[in-house]
TIDO-223220 format. One record per residue (C-alpha): residue number from 1; x negated, y negated, z negated. Coordinates in steps of 0.1 Angstrom, whole numbers, padded with zeros to 4 digits, m for minus. Last residue first. Layout:
<nodes>
(node NUM; (X; Y; Z));
...
</nodes>
This chain:
<nodes>
(node 240; (m0026; m0664; m0053));
(node 239; (m0021; m0675; m0017));
(node 238; (0014; m0662; m0014));
(node 237; (0026; m0689; m0039));
(node 236; (0057; m0683; m0060));
(node 235; (0039; m0679; m0094));
(node 234; (0013; m0705; m0084));
(node 233; (0040; m0731; m0077));
(node 232; (0056; m0723; m0111));
(node 231; (0022; m0728; m0128));
(node 230; (0018; m0762; m0111));
(node 229; (0054; m0772; m0122));
(node 228; (0046; m0762; m0158));
(node 227; (0014; m0783; m0156));
(node 226; (0032; m0814; m0146));
(node 225; (0059; m0808; m0173));
(node 224; (0031; m0802; m0199));
(node 223; (0014; m0834; m0187));
(node 222; (0045; m0854; m0195));
(node 221; (0042; m0888; m0178));
(node 220; (0063; m0916; m0192));
(node 219; (0075; m0947; m0175));
(node 218; (0091; m0967; m0203));
(node 217; (0123; m0988; m0205));
(node 216; (0145; m0958; m0209));
(node 215; (0123; m0948; m0238));
(node 214; (0140; m0975; m0258));
(node 213; (0164; m0951; m0274));
(node 212; (0136; m0929; m0287));
(node 211; (0150; m0894; m0293));
(node 210; (0128; m0877; m0267));
(node 209; (0097; m0895; m0280));
(node 208; (0088; m0870; m0307));
(node 207; (0091; m0839; m0285));
(node 206; (0073; m0857; m0257));
(node 205; (0044; m0865; m0282));
(node 204; (0040; m0829; m0295));
(node 203; (0024; m0816; m0263));
(node 202; (m0004; m0842; m0266));
(node 201; (m0015; m0864; m0237));
(node 200; (0018; m0883; m0232));
(node 199; (0004; m0902; m0203));
(node 198; (0019; m0937; m0202));
(node 197; (0029; m0950; m0168));
(node 196; (0024; m0978; m0175));
(node 195; (m0001; m1002; m0188));
(node 194; (m0002; m1027; m0217));
(node 193; (0007; m1004; m0246));
(node 192; (0031; m1019; m0272));
(node 191; (0062; m0999; m0266));
(node 190; (0043; m0966; m0267));
(node 189; (0027; m0974; m0300));
(node 188; (0059; m0982; m0319));
(node 187; (0077; m0953; m0302));
(node 186; (0051; m0927; m0312));
(node 185; (0052; m0937; m0349));
(node 184; (0090; m0941; m0351));
(node 183; (0098; m0910; m0331));
(node 182; (0074; m0889; m0352));
(node 181; (0088; m0902; m0384));
(node 180; (0124; m0893; m0372));
(node 179; (0111; m0858; m0361));
(node 178; (0098; m0847; m0396));
(node 177; (0092; m0810; m0388));
(node 176; (0057; m0810; m0402));
(node 175; (0041; m0804; m0368));
(node 174; (0063; m0831; m0353));
(node 173; (0059; m0859; m0378));
(node 172; (0031; m0856; m0404));
(node 171; (0007; m0841; m0379));
(node 170; (0017; m0856; m0346));
(node 169; (0033; m0888; m0357));
(node 168; (0004; m0894; m0381));
(node 167; (m0021; m0889; m0353));
(node 166; (m0002; m0913; m0331));
(node 165; (m0001; m0939; m0359));
(node 164; (m0039; m0935; m0364));
(node 163; (m0044; m0940; m0326));
(node 162; (m0025; m0972; m0328));
(node 161; (m0047; m0985; m0356));
(node 160; (m0079; m0975; m0337));
(node 159; (m0066; m0993; m0305));
(node 158; (m0050; m0974; m0277));
(node 157; (m0069; m0962; m0246));
(node 156; (m0064; m0976; m0211));
(node 155; (m0073; m0953; m0182));
(node 154; (m0082; m0966; m0148));
(node 153; (m0075; m0944; m0118));
(node 152; (m0103; m0940; m0092));
(node 151; (m0094; m0904; m0083));
(node 150; (m0124; m0889; m0101));
(node 149; (m0119; m0914; m0128));
(node 148; (m0086; m0898; m0137));
(node 147; (m0102; m0864; m0145));
(node 146; (m0130; m0880; m0166));
(node 145; (m0107; m0903; m0185));
(node 144; (m0083; m0875; m0191));
(node 143; (m0107; m0851; m0207));
(node 142; (m0127; m0877; m0225));
(node 141; (m0137; m0852; m0252));
(node 140; (m0133; m0876; m0281));
(node 139; (m0100; m0889; m0269));
(node 138; (m0086; m0854; m0266));
(node 137; (m0098; m0846; m0301));
(node 136; (m0084; m0878; m0315));
(node 135; (m0050; m0866; m0302));
(node 134; (m0033; m0883; m0273));
(node 133; (m0015; m0914; m0260));
(node 132; (m0031; m0925; m0227));
(node 131; (m0023; m0957; m0208));
(node 130; (m0024; m0957; m0170));
(node 129; (m0039; m0976; m0140));
(node 128; (m0040; m0972; m0102));
(node 127; (m0010; m0950; m0095));
(node 126; (m0008; m0941; m0058));
(node 125; (0018; m0914; m0064));
(node 124; (m0005; m0887; m0049));
(node 123; (m0032; m0900; m0073));
(node 122; (m0008; m0896; m0102));
(node 121; (m0002; m0859; m0093));
(node 120; (m0039; m0852; m0088));
(node 119; (m0048; m0868; m0121));
(node 118; (m0020; m0848; m0139));
(node 117; (m0033; m0815; m0125));
(node 116; (m0068; m0824; m0135));
(node 115; (m0058; m0832; m0170));
(node 114; (m0039; m0799; m0174));
(node 113; (m0065; m0775; m0160));
(node 112; (m0051; m0743; m0147));
(node 111; (m0069; m0711; m0156));
(node 110; (m0070; m0689; m0125));
(node 109; (m0076; m0655; m0139));
(node 108; (m0102; m0630; m0125));
(node 107; (m0130; m0653; m0138));
(node 106; (m0120; m0644; m0174));
(node 105; (m0150; m0652; m0197));
(node 104; (m0161; m0682; m0176));
(node 103; (m0125; m0696; m0175));
(node 102; (m0123; m0695; m0213));
(node 101; (m0157; m0712; m0217));
(node 100; (m0148; m0739; m0191));
(node 99; (m0114; m0746; m0206));
(node 98; (m0127; m0750; m0242));
(node 97; (m0121; m0788; m0243));
(node 96; (m0088; m0779; m0227));
(node 95; (m0076; m0770; m0261));
(node 94; (m0070; m0808; m0267));
(node 93; (m0041; m0808; m0242));
(node 92; (m0022; m0778; m0254));
(node 91; (0001; m0754; m0236));
(node 90; (m0027; m0737; m0217));
(node 89; (m0015; m0725; m0183));
(node 88; (m0025; m0691; m0169));
(node 87; (m0026; m0677; m0133));
(node 86; (m0030; m0641; m0123));
(node 85; (m0012; m0626; m0154));
(node 84; (m0013; m0588; m0152));
(node 83; (m0003; m0579; m0188));
(node 82; (m0040; m0571; m0195));
(node 81; (m0049; m0606; m0184));
(node 80; (m0023; m0621; m0208));
(node 79; (m0038; m0600; m0236));
(node 78; (m0073; m0612; m0228));
(node 77; (m0061; m0648; m0228));
(node 76; (m0048; m0643; m0263));
(node 75; (m0081; m0628; m0275));
(node 74; (m0100; m0656; m0258));
(node 73; (m0078; m0682; m0275));
(node 72; (m0083; m0665; m0309));
(node 71; (m0121; m0666; m0303));
(node 70; (m0123; m0702; m0290));
(node 69; (m0103; m0719; m0319));
(node 68; (m0132; m0726; m0343));
(node 67; (m0122; m0729; m0380));
(node 66; (m0133; m0693; m0386));
(node 65; (m0169; m0703; m0383));
(node 64; (m0197; m0718; m0362));
(node 63; (m0205; m0755; m0366));
(node 62; (m0189; m0780; m0342));
(node 61; (m0171; m0799; m0370));
(node 60; (m0152; m0828; m0353));
(node 59; (m0143; m0807; m0323));
(node 58; (m0130; m0780; m0346));
(node 57; (m0109; m0806; m0365));
(node 56; (m0093; m0817; m0332));
(node 55; (m0086; m0782; m0321));
(node 54; (m0068; m0771; m0353));
(node 53; (m0073; m0733; m0357));
(node 52; (m0052; m0711; m0334));
(node 51; (m0024; m0688; m0346));
(node 50; (m0012; m0669; m0316));
(node 49; (0017; m0675; m0292));
(node 48; (0010; m0656; m0260));
(node 47; (0039; m0664; m0236));
(node 46; (0044; m0641; m0206));
(node 45; (0059; m0647; m0172));
(node 44; (0074; m0624; m0147));
(node 43; (0088; m0645; m0119));
(node 42; (0123; m0659; m0117));
(node 41; (0146; m0650; m0089));
(node 40; (0162; m0620; m0106));
(node 39; (0180; m0642; m0131));
(node 38; (0196; m0663; m0104));
(node 37; (0189; m0695; m0086));
(node 36; (0197; m0689; m0049));
(node 35; (0171; m0701; m0025));
(node 34; (0170; m0733; m0004));
(node 33; (0133; m0737; m0010));
(node 32; (0139; m0769; m0029));
(node 31; (0164; m0751; m0050));
(node 30; (0140; m0723; m0058));
(node 29; (0112; m0747; m0068));
(node 28; (0137; m0766; m0091));
(node 27; (0146; m0733; m0108));
(node 26; (0109; m0725; m0113));
(node 25; (0102; m0759; m0128));
(node 24; (0131; m0754; m0153));
(node 23; (0117; m0720; m0163));
(node 22; (0083; m0736; m0168));
(node 21; (0097; m0765; m0188));
(node 20; (0116; m0741; m0211));
(node 19; (0085; m0720; m0215));
(node 18; (0065; m0752; m0223));
(node 17; (0090; m0759; m0251));
(node 16; (0081; m0726; m0268));
(node 15; (0045; m0735; m0267));
(node 14; (0051; m0770; m0280));
(node 13; (0071; m0756; m0309));
(node 12; (0044; m0730; m0316));
(node 11; (0016; m0757; m0320));
(node 10; (m0009; m0750; m0305));
(node 9; (0006; m0715; m0304));
(node 8; (0006; m0712; m0266));
(node 7; (m0014; m0697; m0238));
(node 6; (0012; m0693; m0210));
(node 5; (0009; m0665; m0184));
(node 4; (0017; m0658; m0148));
(node 3; (0029; m0627; m0129));
(node 2; (0031; m0632; m0092));
(node 1; (0062; m0635; m0070));
</nodes>
Protein backbone atom coordinates (compact mmCIF):
# COMPACT_ATOMS: atom_id res chain seq x y z
CA UNK A 1 0.00 0.00 0.00
CA UNK A 2 1.15 3.53 -0.77
CA UNK A 3 0.62 6.71 1.23
CA UNK A 4 -1.80 9.11 -0.44
CA UNK A 5 -3.06 12.59 0.35
CA UNK A 6 -6.18 14.71 0.10
CA UNK A 7 -5.97 18.45 -0.39
CA UNK A 8 -9.10 19.82 1.27
CA UNK A 9 -10.42 22.92 2.98
CA UNK A 10 -12.51 24.04 -0.01
CA UNK A 11 -14.82 23.91 1.92
CA UNK A 12 -14.03 21.90 5.04
CA UNK A 13 -17.28 19.90 4.92
CA UNK A 14 -16.47 18.75 1.39
CA UNK A 15 -12.94 17.79 2.42
CA UNK A 16 -14.21 15.77 5.35
CA UNK A 17 -16.80 14.07 3.14
CA UNK A 18 -14.07 13.18 0.64
CA UNK A 19 -12.30 11.17 3.34
CA UNK A 20 -15.53 9.20 3.83
CA UNK A 21 -15.72 8.56 0.08
CA UNK A 22 -12.08 7.48 -0.01
CA UNK A 23 -12.48 5.02 2.87
CA UNK A 24 -15.62 3.66 1.21
CA UNK A 25 -13.74 3.26 -2.09
CA UNK A 26 -10.92 1.42 -0.30
CA UNK A 27 -13.41 -1.00 1.26
CA UNK A 28 -14.98 -1.66 -2.14
CA UNK A 29 -11.53 -2.23 -3.65
CA UNK A 30 -10.72 -4.79 -0.95
CA UNK A 31 -14.01 -6.64 -1.43
CA UNK A 32 -13.50 -6.85 -5.21
CA UNK A 33 -10.04 -8.29 -4.57
CA UNK A 34 -11.51 -10.87 -2.20
CA UNK A 35 -9.60 -9.47 0.77
CA UNK A 36 -10.75 -9.02 4.33
CA UNK A 37 -11.90 -5.50 5.18
CA UNK A 38 -10.27 -4.61 8.49
CA UNK A 39 -8.55 -1.60 10.03
CA UNK A 40 -5.11 -2.77 8.96
CA UNK A 41 -6.20 -3.15 5.32
CA UNK A 42 -6.56 0.59 4.73
CA UNK A 43 -3.66 2.63 3.36
CA UNK A 44 -2.04 5.53 5.15
CA UNK A 45 -3.82 8.68 4.02
CA UNK A 46 -3.57 12.31 5.09
CA UNK A 47 -6.08 15.13 4.83
CA UNK A 48 -4.69 18.67 4.62
CA UNK A 49 -7.50 21.08 5.53
CA UNK A 50 -6.17 24.61 5.15
CA UNK A 51 -8.00 27.94 4.74
CA UNK A 52 -8.02 28.60 0.98
CA UNK A 53 -9.36 31.85 -0.53
CA UNK A 54 -12.47 31.53 -2.70
CA UNK A 55 -11.49 29.97 -6.03
CA UNK A 56 -14.27 31.52 -8.11
CA UNK A 57 -13.50 35.02 -6.84
CA UNK A 58 -9.80 34.50 -7.54
CA UNK A 59 -10.56 33.54 -11.14
CA UNK A 60 -12.71 36.67 -11.47
CA UNK A 61 -9.90 38.86 -10.12
CA UNK A 62 -6.58 37.53 -11.41
CA UNK A 63 -4.48 40.25 -9.77
CA UNK A 64 -1.83 39.23 -7.26
CA UNK A 65 -2.73 39.27 -3.57
CA UNK A 66 -3.91 37.34 -0.55
CA UNK A 67 -7.17 36.50 -2.35
CA UNK A 68 -5.31 34.03 -4.59
CA UNK A 69 -5.51 30.35 -3.53
CA UNK A 70 -2.30 29.02 -5.11
CA UNK A 71 0.11 29.74 -2.23
CA UNK A 72 -1.94 28.04 0.53
CA UNK A 73 -2.59 25.08 -1.78
CA UNK A 74 1.15 24.81 -2.48
CA UNK A 75 1.89 24.90 1.26
CA UNK A 76 -0.65 22.15 1.93
CA UNK A 77 0.67 20.05 -0.95
CA UNK A 78 4.19 20.49 0.44
CA UNK A 79 3.04 19.11 3.79
CA UNK A 80 1.46 16.11 2.10
CA UNK A 81 4.68 15.52 0.16
CA UNK A 82 6.67 15.66 3.41
CA UNK A 83 4.35 13.03 4.88
CA UNK A 84 5.20 10.70 1.99
CA UNK A 85 2.09 11.04 -0.17
CA UNK A 86 2.76 9.63 -3.62
CA UNK A 87 -0.63 10.50 -5.12
CA UNK A 88 -2.89 13.38 -4.09
CA UNK A 89 -6.52 14.25 -4.86
CA UNK A 90 -7.86 17.81 -4.70
CA UNK A 91 -11.27 17.82 -2.98
CA UNK A 92 -12.54 20.81 -4.97
CA UNK A 93 -13.57 21.10 -8.62
CA UNK A 94 -12.75 24.77 -9.22
CA UNK A 95 -9.31 24.42 -7.60
CA UNK A 96 -8.29 22.31 -10.59
CA UNK A 97 -7.80 25.58 -12.46
CA UNK A 98 -4.43 25.60 -10.64
CA UNK A 99 -3.73 21.91 -11.26
CA UNK A 100 -0.90 22.53 -13.74
CA UNK A 101 0.87 24.99 -11.42
CA UNK A 102 0.60 22.62 -8.47
CA UNK A 103 1.81 19.64 -10.48
CA UNK A 104 4.74 21.62 -11.87
CA UNK A 105 5.95 22.53 -8.38
CA UNK A 106 5.64 18.95 -7.08
CA UNK A 107 6.58 16.63 -9.98
CA UNK A 108 7.33 13.81 -7.52
CA UNK A 109 3.62 13.61 -6.66
CA UNK A 110 0.94 12.32 -9.00
CA UNK A 111 -1.76 14.99 -8.71
CA UNK A 112 -5.00 13.45 -9.93
CA UNK A 113 -7.25 15.56 -12.16
CA UNK A 114 -10.92 15.32 -11.22
CA UNK A 115 -12.45 16.29 -14.58
CA UNK A 116 -10.17 13.93 -16.52
CA UNK A 117 -11.01 11.04 -14.19
CA UNK A 118 -14.73 11.73 -14.67
CA UNK A 119 -14.37 11.95 -18.46
CA UNK A 120 -12.56 8.60 -18.61
CA UNK A 121 -15.21 6.98 -16.45
CA UNK A 122 -18.09 8.30 -18.58
CA UNK A 123 -16.32 7.27 -21.77
CA UNK A 124 -15.99 3.73 -20.42
CA UNK A 125 -19.76 3.77 -19.83
CA UNK A 126 -20.32 4.96 -23.43
CA UNK A 127 -22.06 8.16 -22.31
CA UNK A 128 -22.47 10.65 -25.18
CA UNK A 129 -23.99 13.72 -23.49
CA UNK A 130 -24.20 15.13 -19.97
CA UNK A 131 -25.35 18.20 -18.06
CA UNK A 132 -23.01 20.07 -15.72
CA UNK A 133 -23.89 21.73 -12.41
CA UNK A 134 -20.90 23.66 -11.08
CA UNK A 135 -19.52 26.93 -9.74
CA UNK A 136 -19.09 29.96 -11.96
CA UNK A 137 -15.35 29.44 -11.63
CA UNK A 138 -15.58 25.92 -13.02
CA UNK A 139 -17.76 27.12 -15.89
CA UNK A 140 -15.34 29.95 -16.61
CA UNK A 141 -12.32 27.66 -16.87
CA UNK A 142 -14.06 25.06 -19.03
CA UNK A 143 -12.47 22.25 -17.02
CA UNK A 144 -15.17 19.70 -17.74
CA UNK A 145 -16.01 20.78 -21.27
CA UNK A 146 -12.37 20.36 -22.29
CA UNK A 147 -11.92 16.99 -20.57
CA UNK A 148 -15.21 15.62 -21.92
CA UNK A 149 -14.53 16.88 -25.45
CA UNK A 150 -11.40 14.72 -25.60
CA UNK A 151 -13.70 11.70 -25.44
CA UNK A 152 -16.39 13.14 -27.73
CA UNK A 153 -18.88 13.73 -24.91
CA UNK A 154 -21.22 16.74 -25.29
CA UNK A 155 -21.63 18.94 -22.21
CA UNK A 156 -24.81 20.98 -21.62
CA UNK A 157 -24.47 24.05 -19.41
CA UNK A 158 -27.38 25.52 -17.38
CA UNK A 159 -28.89 28.91 -18.20
CA UNK A 160 -27.77 32.09 -16.45
CA UNK A 161 -30.75 31.94 -14.07
CA UNK A 162 -30.08 28.30 -13.28
CA UNK A 163 -26.43 29.05 -12.61
CA UNK A 164 -27.44 31.79 -10.18
CA UNK A 165 -29.59 29.27 -8.29
CA UNK A 166 -26.66 26.85 -8.14
CA UNK A 167 -24.43 29.62 -6.79
CA UNK A 168 -27.00 30.49 -4.14
CA UNK A 169 -27.28 26.85 -3.12
CA UNK A 170 -23.50 26.61 -2.74
CA UNK A 171 -22.79 29.80 -0.81
CA UNK A 172 -26.06 30.62 0.99
CA UNK A 173 -26.94 26.95 1.32
CA UNK A 174 -24.18 24.40 2.02
CA UNK A 175 -21.35 26.77 2.97
CA UNK A 176 -23.69 28.70 5.30
CA UNK A 177 -25.12 25.55 6.85
CA UNK A 178 -28.60 26.05 5.36
CA UNK A 179 -29.12 22.61 3.84
CA UNK A 180 -32.87 22.99 3.09
CA UNK A 181 -32.07 26.03 0.92
CA UNK A 182 -29.30 24.10 -0.83
CA UNK A 183 -31.63 21.17 -1.53
CA UNK A 184 -34.27 23.51 -2.94
CA UNK A 185 -31.88 25.40 -5.22
CA UNK A 186 -30.00 22.36 -6.50
CA UNK A 187 -33.13 20.27 -6.89
CA UNK A 188 -34.96 22.89 -8.92
CA UNK A 189 -32.08 23.09 -11.39
CA UNK A 190 -31.31 19.37 -11.57
CA UNK A 191 -34.91 18.42 -12.32
CA UNK A 192 -35.07 20.87 -15.24
CA UNK A 193 -31.83 19.95 -17.05
CA UNK A 194 -32.31 18.25 -20.44
CA UNK A 195 -29.51 15.68 -20.35
CA UNK A 196 -28.55 12.97 -17.93
CA UNK A 197 -26.33 11.96 -16.30
CA UNK A 198 -25.78 15.20 -14.43
CA UNK A 199 -22.23 15.91 -13.29
CA UNK A 200 -22.32 17.46 -9.82
CA UNK A 201 -19.25 19.58 -10.52
CA UNK A 202 -18.91 21.18 -7.09
CA UNK A 203 -18.26 19.18 -3.93
CA UNK A 204 -21.07 21.04 -2.15
CA UNK A 205 -23.74 19.90 -4.64
CA UNK A 206 -23.91 16.23 -3.58
CA UNK A 207 -24.23 17.38 0.04
CA UNK A 208 -27.24 19.50 -0.91
CA UNK A 209 -28.91 16.94 -3.18
CA UNK A 210 -28.63 14.01 -0.78
CA UNK A 211 -31.95 14.97 0.85
CA UNK A 212 -33.83 15.53 -2.41
CA UNK A 213 -36.64 12.96 -2.57
CA UNK A 214 -36.87 13.27 -6.37
CA UNK A 215 -33.17 12.41 -6.74
CA UNK A 216 -34.25 8.81 -7.38
CA UNK A 217 -35.40 9.94 -10.82
CA UNK A 218 -32.01 11.47 -11.67
CA UNK A 219 -28.77 9.93 -12.83
CA UNK A 220 -26.13 11.81 -10.87
CA UNK A 221 -22.36 11.64 -11.22
CA UNK A 222 -20.37 12.66 -8.15
CA UNK A 223 -16.86 13.64 -9.34
CA UNK A 224 -15.59 13.40 -5.77
CA UNK A 225 -16.71 9.77 -5.64
CA UNK A 226 -14.99 9.06 -8.97
CA UNK A 227 -11.83 10.79 -7.76
CA UNK A 228 -11.91 8.93 -4.43
CA UNK A 229 -12.07 5.61 -6.29
CA UNK A 230 -9.10 6.67 -8.44
CA UNK A 231 -7.11 7.62 -5.35
CA UNK A 232 -7.93 4.28 -3.74
CA UNK A 233 -6.68 2.49 -6.86
CA UNK A 234 -3.41 4.44 -6.63
CA UNK A 235 -3.02 3.54 -2.96
CA UNK A 236 -3.25 -0.18 -3.74
CA UNK A 237 -1.48 -0.12 -7.10
CA UNK A 238 1.98 -1.69 -7.40
CA UNK A 239 2.74 0.62 -10.35
CA UNK A 240 2.84 3.79 -8.21
